[in-house]
C-alpha positions as CSV (number, residue, x, y, z in Angstrom):
1,X,-15.0,-24.1,-21.2
2,X,-11.6,-23.4,-22.5
3,X,-11.2,-20.8,-25.0
4,X,-9.2,-21.5,-28.4
5,X,-6.1,-19.6,-29.6
6,X,-5.1,-19.2,-33.2
7,X,-1.5,-19.8,-34.6
8,X,-1.3,-16.0,-35.1
9,X,-2.2,-15.3,-31.5
10,X,0.1,-17.8,-30.1
11,X,3.0,-16.3,-32.4
12,X,2.2,-12.8,-31.0
13,X,2.2,-13.9,-27.3
14,X,5.6,-15.7,-27.8
15,X,7.1,-12.6,-29.5
16,X,5.9,-10.2,-26.9
17,X,7.2,-12.7,-24.1
18,X,3.9,-12.4,-22.3
19,X,3.7,-14.4,-19.1
20,X,1.9,-17.7,-19.8
21,X,2.6,-21.4,-19.9
22,X,2.7,-23.2,-23.2
23,X,2.1,-27.0,-22.6
24,X,2.4,-29.9,-24.8
25,X,0.3,-32.8,-23.7
26,X,1.7,-35.6,-25.8
27,X,4.0,-38.4,-24.8
28,X,7.5,-37.7,-23.5
29,X,9.1,-39.1,-26.6
30,X,7.0,-37.1,-28.9
31,X,7.8,-33.9,-26.9
32,X,11.6,-34.7,-26.9
33,X,11.6,-35.4,-30.5
34,X,10.0,-32.0,-31.5
35,X,7.9,-29.4,-29.7
36,X,7.0,-25.7,-30.1
37,X,9.9,-23.5,-28.8
38,X,9.4,-22.6,-25.2
39,X,6.8,-25.2,-24.4
40,X,7.0,-27.5,-21.4
41,X,5.8,-31.1,-21.3
42,X,3.0,-32.4,-19.1
43,X,1.2,-35.5,-20.6
44,X,-2.6,-35.2,-20.4
45,X,-2.9,-38.2,-18.0
46,X,-0.8,-36.4,-15.5
47,X,-2.2,-33.0,-16.1
48,X,-4.1,-32.5,-12.8
49,X,-1.3,-33.6,-10.5
50,X,1.5,-31.7,-12.4
51,X,-0.5,-28.5,-12.9
52,X,-1.1,-28.2,-9.2
53,X,2.6,-28.5,-8.5
54,X,3.7,-26.0,-11.3
55,X,1.0,-23.4,-11.8
56,X,-1.3,-21.0,-10.0
57,X,-5.1,-21.4,-10.6
58,X,-5.3,-18.0,-12.4
59,X,-2.0,-18.5,-14.6
60,X,-2.6,-18.4,-18.3
61,X,-2.1,-21.9,-19.7
62,X,-2.1,-22.7,-23.4
63,X,-2.3,-26.4,-24.3
64,X,-1.6,-28.2,-27.6
65,X,-1.3,-31.6,-28.9
66,X,-0.6,-33.0,-32.4
67,X,-3.2,-31.7,-34.8
68,X,-6.9,-30.8,-35.0
69,X,-8.0,-34.4,-34.9
70,X,-6.1,-34.9,-31.5
71,X,-8.3,-34.5,-28.5
72,X,-5.6,-34.7,-25.8
73,X,-5.4,-30.9,-25.3
74,X,-9.1,-30.6,-24.9
75,X,-9.2,-33.5,-22.4
76,X,-6.4,-31.8,-20.5
77,X,-8.2,-28.5,-20.6
78,X,-11.3,-30.1,-19.0
79,X,-9.3,-31.6,-16.3
80,X,-7.7,-28.3,-15.4
81,X,-11.1,-26.5,-15.4
82,X,-12.4,-29.3,-13.2
83,X,-9.9,-28.5,-10.5
84,X,-10.4,-24.8,-10.6
85,X,-8.0,-23.5,-13.2
86,X,-9.6,-20.4,-14.9
87,X,-7.4,-19.2,-17.7
88,X,-7.2,-22.2,-20.2
89,X,-6.9,-22.0,-23.9
90,X,-6.3,-24.7,-26.6
91,X,-4.2,-24.2,-29.8
92,X,-6.3,-26.5,-31.9
93,X,-3.8,-26.6,-34.9
94,X,-1.3,-28.1,-32.7
95,X,2.2,-29.0,-33.5
96,X,1.5,-30.1,-37.0
97,X,0.1,-26.6,-37.9
98,X,3.0,-24.9,-36.2
99,X,5.6,-26.9,-38.1
100,X,3.8,-26.6,-41.4
101,X,4.3,-22.9,-41.1
102,X,8.0,-23.2,-40.4
103,X,7.8,-21.7,-36.9
104,X,10.3,-22.1,-34.2
105,X,10.6,-25.6,-32.8
106,X,13.0,-27.4,-30.4
107,X,14.0,-31.0,-29.9
108,X,16.0,-33.8,-31.0
109,X,14.8,-33.7,-34.6
110,X,16.0,-30.1,-34.8
111,X,19.4,-30.9,-33.2
112,X,20.1,-33.9,-35.5
113,X,19.1,-31.8,-38.6
114,X,21.8,-29.2,-37.7
């Protein structure tokens, strides 16, 4: 079962530039509009195929979606574990929590606000 990661733990990992993959599992449109700085995009319905191409089975992968009610990151975690990935965590607060705390984001919404 995937572990969970808190906002503070994720902030620390990003600030220390530890090697891991931060993956948003929402739609491409949602990702392009706004995402956590440094994240990559893989929609949960293509997770298994894309993860096999991009990652090693023991890579640390942190998944997130919109908010605590969104189950896409948990579904993606189950898919990854089902194909043998071993180091998966879910940031349950998701993009909504990250943005609410004013933490770094990227995307079209940020560019248009500049």
